C-alpha positions as CSV (number, residue, x, y, z in Angstrom):
1,M,0.0,0.1,0.2
2,T,1.4,3.4,-1.0
3,S,0.3,6.7,0.8
4,I,0.6,9.6,-1.7
5,V,0.2,13.4,-0.7
6,T,-1.2,15.7,-3.3
7,T,-0.9,19.6,-2.6
8,V,-4.4,21.2,-3.6
9,N,-4.1,24.8,-5.7
10,P,-7.3,26.4,-4.4
11,S,-7.5,28.4,-7.6
12,D,-8.1,25.1,-9.4
13,K,-11.8,24.7,-9.3
14,S,-11.9,20.9,-10.0
15,A,-9.2,20.1,-7.4
16,L,-11.1,22.6,-4.8
17,K,-14.2,20.9,-5.3
18,Q,-12.9,17.4,-4.8
19,F,-11.2,18.5,-1.5
20,I,-14.4,20.1,-0.2
21,A,-16.6,17.0,-1.2
22,L,-14.4,14.6,0.2
23,E,-15.4,15.1,3.8
24,R,-19.1,14.0,2.6
25,R,-18.0,11.0,0.9
26,L,-15.8,9.8,3.9
27,M,-18.9,10.4,6.2
28,K,-21.8,9.2,4.4
29,N,-22.5,6.5,6.7
30,Y,-22.4,8.6,10.0
31,P,-26.3,9.9,10.6
32,K,-24.9,12.6,13.1
33,Y,-22.7,14.0,10.6
34,I,-23.3,17.7,9.1
35,S,-21.7,19.2,6.1
36,E,-20.5,22.6,6.2
37,I,-21.8,24.7,3.4
38,D,-19.8,24.4,0.2
39,S,-19.9,28.0,-0.8
40,D,-18.8,29.1,2.7
41,V,-15.9,26.9,2.5
42,V,-15.0,27.9,-0.7
43,K,-15.0,31.7,0.2
44,V,-12.4,30.9,3.1
45,L,-9.8,28.5,1.4
46,T,-9.7,31.0,-1.9
47,K,-9.7,33.9,0.5
48,K,-12.8,35.7,-0.9
49,S,-14.2,36.5,2.4
50,I,-13.3,39.3,4.6
51,A,-11.9,37.9,7.5
52,S,-9.8,35.0,5.5
53,K,-7.7,37.8,3.7
54,S,-5.4,37.5,6.6
55,L,-4.9,33.9,6.1
56,D,-2.2,31.8,4.2
57,I,-3.5,28.6,3.2
58,G,-1.7,25.3,1.9
59,L,-4.3,22.3,1.0
60,F,-3.5,18.8,1.3
61,L,-5.1,15.5,0.2
62,V,-3.8,11.8,0.9
63,S,-4.6,8.7,-1.1
64,K,-4.6,4.8,-0.4
65,D,-4.2,2.5,-3.1
66,G,-5.5,5.5,-5.6
67,E,-8.3,6.7,-3.6
68,Y,-8.2,9.8,-1.5
69,V,-8.8,8.9,2.1
70,G,-8.0,12.0,3.8
71,R,-7.4,16.1,3.7
72,C,-6.5,18.7,5.8
73,A,-5.6,22.3,5.6
74,A,-2.4,24.3,7.0
75,I,-3.3,27.7,7.8
76,I,-1.3,30.8,9.1
77,N,-3.8,33.7,10.5
78,K,-1.5,36.6,10.6
79,R,-3.8,38.3,12.9
80,F,-3.9,35.5,15.4
81,Q,-0.1,35.6,15.3
82,E,-0.2,39.4,16.1
83,Q,-2.6,39.4,18.6
84,K,-2.5,36.0,20.5
85,Q,0.4,33.6,19.8
86,P,3.4,34.5,17.5
87,G,4.9,31.6,15.5
88,S,1.5,29.6,15.9
89,G,-0.4,27.9,12.8
90,F,-3.3,25.7,12.5
91,I,-4.1,22.4,10.9
92,G,-7.9,22.6,10.1
93,Y,-10.5,21.1,7.6
94,F,-9.4,17.6,8.4
95,A,-11.2,14.7,7.4
96,A,-9.8,11.0,7.1
97,A,-11.4,7.4,6.8
98,E,-11.1,4.9,9.6
99,N,-8.1,2.5,9.6
100,C,-5.7,5.0,7.9
101,A,-3.2,6.1,10.6
102,E,-0.4,5.8,8.1
103,E,-2.0,8.0,5.6
104,V,-3.2,10.7,8.1
105,K,0.6,10.5,9.4
106,V,2.1,11.4,6.1
107,M,-0.3,14.2,5.5
108,M,-0.1,15.7,8.7
109,K,3.7,15.7,8.2
110,A,3.2,17.3,4.9
111,A,1.3,20.0,6.5
112,E,3.5,20.6,9.5
113,N,6.3,20.9,7.1
114,W,4.3,23.6,5.0
115,L,3.8,25.4,8.1
116,S,7.4,25.0,9.5
117,E,9.0,26.4,6.3
118,R,7.1,29.7,6.8
119,G,8.3,30.1,10.6
120,V,5.5,28.3,12.6
121,K,6.9,26.8,15.8
122,K,3.5,25.5,17.2
123,V,0.4,23.9,15.4
124,I,-3.0,24.3,16.9
125,A,-5.4,21.5,15.4
126,P,-8.0,21.1,14.6
127,A,-9.0,24.4,14.1
128,N,-10.1,26.2,10.8
129,G,-7.8,29.3,11.3
130,G,-9.2,30.5,14.8
131,A,-13.0,31.8,16.1
132,P,-15.1,32.2,14.8
133,N,-14.6,29.4,12.5
134,S,-15.1,25.6,13.1
135,M,-12.6,24.0,15.6
136,G,-12.1,21.0,17.8
137,F,-12.6,17.0,17.8
138,L,-15.6,15.7,19.4
139,V,-14.6,13.6,22.6
140,S,-18.3,12.7,23.6
141,G,-21.8,12.8,22.8
142,F,-21.1,10.9,19.5
143,N,-24.5,9.6,19.4
144,E,-26.1,13.0,19.9
145,D,-26.7,15.9,17.5
146,P,-24.2,18.7,17.6
147,M,-25.4,22.1,17.3
148,F,-24.4,23.5,14.0
149,P,-22.1,25.5,13.1
150,F,-19.9,23.2,15.6
151,P,-19.0,20.0,13.9
152,W,-19.8,16.1,14.4
153,S,-16.6,14.0,14.0
154,P,-16.2,10.3,14.8
155,E,-14.6,8.8,17.6
156,Y,-11.3,7.5,15.8
157,Y,-10.4,11.1,15.2
158,P,-8.5,12.0,18.5
159,N,-6.4,8.7,18.3
160,Y,-5.2,9.8,15.1
161,I,-3.8,13.2,16.4
162,E,-2.9,11.9,19.8
163,A,-0.6,9.4,18.2
164,L,1.3,12.0,16.3
165,D,2.3,13.8,19.7
166,Y,-0.5,16.3,19.7
167,K,-1.6,17.2,23.2
168,P,-5.1,18.0,24.6
169,T,-4.5,21.8,25.4
170,Y,-7.9,23.7,24.7
171,P,-10.8,21.5,26.1
172,L,-14.4,23.1,25.2
173,W,-17.4,22.5,27.1
174,Y,-21.1,22.1,26.6
175,Y,-23.4,23.2,29.4
176,E,-27.1,22.2,29.6
177,I,-29.2,24.8,31.5
178,D,-32.1,23.0,33.3
179,F,-35.0,25.5,33.3
180,T,-36.6,23.1,36.3
181,S,-33.6,23.3,38.3
182,D,-33.6,25.2,41.8
183,K,-30.5,27.3,40.7
184,Y,-32.3,28.5,37.4
185,K,-35.4,29.4,39.0
186,E,-33.6,31.4,41.9
187,A,-31.5,33.2,39.0
188,K,-34.9,33.8,37.4
189,Q,-36.8,35.4,40.3
190,K,-33.6,37.6,41.2
191,Y,-32.7,38.7,37.8
192,S,-35.4,38.9,35.7
193,S,-35.9,42.4,36.7
194,Y,-32.8,44.4,36.6
195,D,-32.5,48.4,37.0
196,Q,-28.9,48.8,36.6
197,A,-28.9,48.7,32.7
198,T,-31.4,48.7,29.7
199,I,-31.9,45.0,28.5
200,R,-33.1,45.1,24.9
201,T,-32.9,42.8,21.8
202,I,-31.2,43.8,18.7
203,S,-33.1,46.2,16.3
204,K,-33.9,44.7,12.7
205,K,-34.6,48.3,11.8
206,N,-31.1,49.6,13.0
207,W,-29.4,46.4,12.3
208,I,-26.0,47.6,11.1
209,K,-25.6,49.9,13.7
210,D,-26.4,47.3,16.2
211,L,-23.9,44.9,14.5
212,E,-21.3,47.4,15.2
213,I,-22.2,47.4,18.8
214,V,-22.0,43.8,19.0
215,A,-18.5,43.5,17.3
216,D,-17.2,46.3,19.8
217,M,-18.7,44.2,22.7
218,L,-17.2,41.2,21.5
219,N,-13.7,42.8,21.1
220,E,-13.7,44.4,24.6
221,T,-15.3,41.4,26.4
222,F,-13.8,38.5,24.6
223,V,-10.2,39.6,24.3
224,N,-8.9,36.9,27.0
225,E,-10.2,33.8,25.2
226,W,-7.3,32.1,23.4
227,E,-9.3,31.7,20.0
228,F,-10.5,35.2,19.5
229,T,-9.0,37.9,17.5
230,K,-10.6,41.4,17.0
231,M,-13.5,41.5,14.5
232,T,-13.7,44.9,12.2
233,H,-17.3,46.0,11.7
234,E,-17.2,44.8,8.1
235,E,-16.3,41.1,9.2
236,A,-19.1,41.7,11.6
237,K,-21.4,42.4,9.0
238,E,-20.3,39.7,6.7
239,F,-20.7,37.1,9.7
240,F,-23.6,38.3,11.2
241,G,-25.3,39.5,8.3
242,P,-27.3,36.1,7.1
243,M,-28.8,36.2,10.7
244,K,-31.0,39.1,10.0
245,D,-33.8,37.1,8.0
246,I,-33.1,33.7,10.0
247,F,-32.8,34.6,13.8
248,A,-35.6,36.4,16.0
249,P,-34.4,39.6,17.3
250,E,-34.9,37.8,21.0
251,Q,-31.7,35.8,20.5
252,I,-29.4,39.0,20.1
253,I,-29.0,41.1,23.1
254,I,-27.5,44.5,23.8
255,A,-27.2,46.0,27.3
256,E,-27.1,49.8,27.8
257,A,-26.3,52.0,30.9
258,N,-26.0,56.1,30.5
259,G,-26.4,55.6,26.9
260,K,-23.6,53.4,26.3
261,P,-23.3,49.6,25.5
262,V,-22.1,47.8,28.7
263,G,-23.4,44.0,27.6
264,F,-24.3,41.7,24.7
265,C,-25.3,38.1,24.2
266,L,-25.6,36.0,21.2
267,A,-27.6,33.1,21.2
268,M,-28.8,30.7,18.2
269,P,-31.5,28.2,17.2
270,D,-30.8,24.9,16.5
271,L,-30.2,24.6,12.6
272,T,-28.8,21.1,12.7
273,P,-31.9,19.5,10.9
274,L,-31.6,22.0,8.4
275,F,-28.1,22.0,7.4
276,R,-28.0,18.5,7.7
277,S,-30.6,18.4,4.9
278,F,-28.9,20.8,2.7
279,N,-25.8,18.4,2.6
280,G,-23.5,21.2,1.8
281,R,-25.5,22.9,-0.9
282,I,-27.7,26.1,-0.3
283,G,-29.9,27.4,-3.1
284,L,-32.8,29.2,-3.2
285,M,-35.2,26.4,-1.7
286,A,-32.4,25.9,1.1
287,I,-32.9,29.8,1.7
288,F,-36.5,29.5,1.7
289,K,-36.5,26.6,4.3
290,L,-34.0,28.9,6.5
291,I,-36.2,31.9,6.6
292,T,-39.5,30.1,7.2
293,Q,-38.3,27.2,9.2
294,A,-35.5,28.3,11.3
295,K,-37.8,29.9,14.0
296,K,-39.7,26.6,14.1
297,F,-36.5,24.9,16.5
298,K,-36.8,22.7,19.2
299,R,-33.2,23.2,20.6
300,S,-31.4,26.6,21.1
301,G,-28.4,27.7,23.0
302,I,-26.3,31.0,24.3
303,L,-23.0,31.1,22.1
304,G,-21.6,33.8,24.5
305,I,-22.3,36.7,26.8
306,G,-20.0,39.7,27.5
307,V,-20.2,42.3,30.1
308,S,-17.9,45.3,30.6
309,E,-15.6,45.3,33.2
310,G,-17.5,47.7,35.3
311,F,-20.4,45.6,35.3
312,R,-18.7,42.4,36.1
313,G,-19.9,41.0,39.4
314,K,-23.2,43.0,39.5
315,G,-25.6,40.4,38.1
316,L,-25.8,41.8,34.6
317,S,-24.6,38.5,32.7
318,K,-27.6,36.6,34.7
319,A,-30.0,39.4,33.7
320,I,-29.1,39.0,30.1
321,A,-28.7,35.3,30.1
322,M,-32.4,35.5,31.9
323,K,-34.0,37.7,29.1
324,V,-32.6,35.0,26.5
325,Y,-33.8,31.9,28.5
326,A,-37.0,33.5,28.9
327,Y,-37.9,33.5,25.3
328,H,-36.5,29.8,25.2
329,E,-39.1,28.8,27.6
330,S,-41.8,30.6,26.0
331,L,-41.4,28.4,23.2
332,G,-41.9,25.4,25.3
333,M,-38.3,24.4,25.9
334,K,-37.1,22.7,29.3
335,S,-33.7,23.5,28.7
336,S,-31.1,25.3,26.7
337,L,-27.5,25.3,26.3
338,Y,-24.6,27.6,27.3
339,F,-21.6,26.5,24.6
340,P,-19.0,26.5,24.0
341,V,-16.8,27.2,27.1
342,N,-13.1,27.1,27.3
343,E,-12.2,24.9,30.4
344,S,-9.7,27.4,31.5
345,N,-12.6,30.1,31.6
346,K,-13.4,29.7,35.3
347,E,-15.7,32.8,35.3
348,S,-17.8,31.1,32.4
349,R,-18.1,27.7,33.7
350,G,-18.9,29.2,37.3
351,F,-21.7,31.3,35.7
352,A,-23.2,28.4,33.9
353,E,-23.3,26.3,36.9
354,S,-24.7,29.0,39.0
355,I,-27.9,29.3,36.6
356,G,-28.4,25.1,36.8
357,G,-25.9,24.3,34.0
358,Q,-24.6,20.5,34.0
359,G,-21.2,20.7,32.1
360,Q,-19.8,18.0,29.7
361,L,-16.4,18.2,27.9
362,T,-17.5,17.9,24.3
363,Y,-14.7,19.1,22.1
364,Q,-10.7,18.9,22.3
365,V,-8.4,21.2,20.4
366,Y,-4.4,20.2,20.6
367,D,-1.3,21.5,20.1
368,K,2.3,20.5,19.2
369,D,5.6,22.1,19.0
370,L,7.6,21.9,15.7
């Protein structure tokens, strides 16, 4: 058996299409798998999206006996290097067939060499270039539906990367907030009325202005999250733009005091069933389904809450959460998620647990010194 690594030129449309489609072929027998949207992946890998313009990308395929069995992308995010970890790089867009450890080893080595040749000293994997892009291998909940856009991956993936001396470094937790728990009921009673700030939903009439507020709050409050780099207003418009016609205003919250933003929350509905049905392709019918069916979700969750330093420890984050979770309750839900939470973020983990959250280590991101 011979393992052959092929480098893919992102400008070669046919080769890029093959690279993107490979994951769907390898995962076709796994019912929990959800494909990313092909056009979104193309925008990143060809650097057509605003956020991807700071990326350098190398693409690799590996074959076994003439058939492709794996893919990955080596990624250098210049802004991540400048703002977070100098000399770091990523390996993402990983997919591999089972029982292909040798092929994965050869492919990963090619990606590592590509990064090393460009000055990278440490690799973070799997990660598609840093937040808000996808990252992590699933390490629990393999028989459960993930919350799109967070990925599903098979149980054998962690073994592949751990065998290559990658160390689990960035654990990500999911918390389920039980609306029937005593802690949640206590928080609801205490924080549903809050008089130190005005807590409102995003305005679709003033969508762009409010998106800029959300971006500024993200940049202020998520600065210490290892994976997060500052987002420009243009990036925010690109990232949040599709949400305008899909998300209910109650899923995006802004808190203000004395006319200034002091907090925000981004929640999202469970779009997993819809995106699984799209199978990577989004045309007019898929867009119609998103607009008409996205509000008919059975699960939801908070992706992030941030409050200004002067309001930390004053209950604002819980007041914001109660407003969002009250909306989820109004839809008949008995629980909701708070995810993903970095294991190192003791404040966020304590917050989730204080309102009745039960945590589970769900994803793992690894690193390796070159």
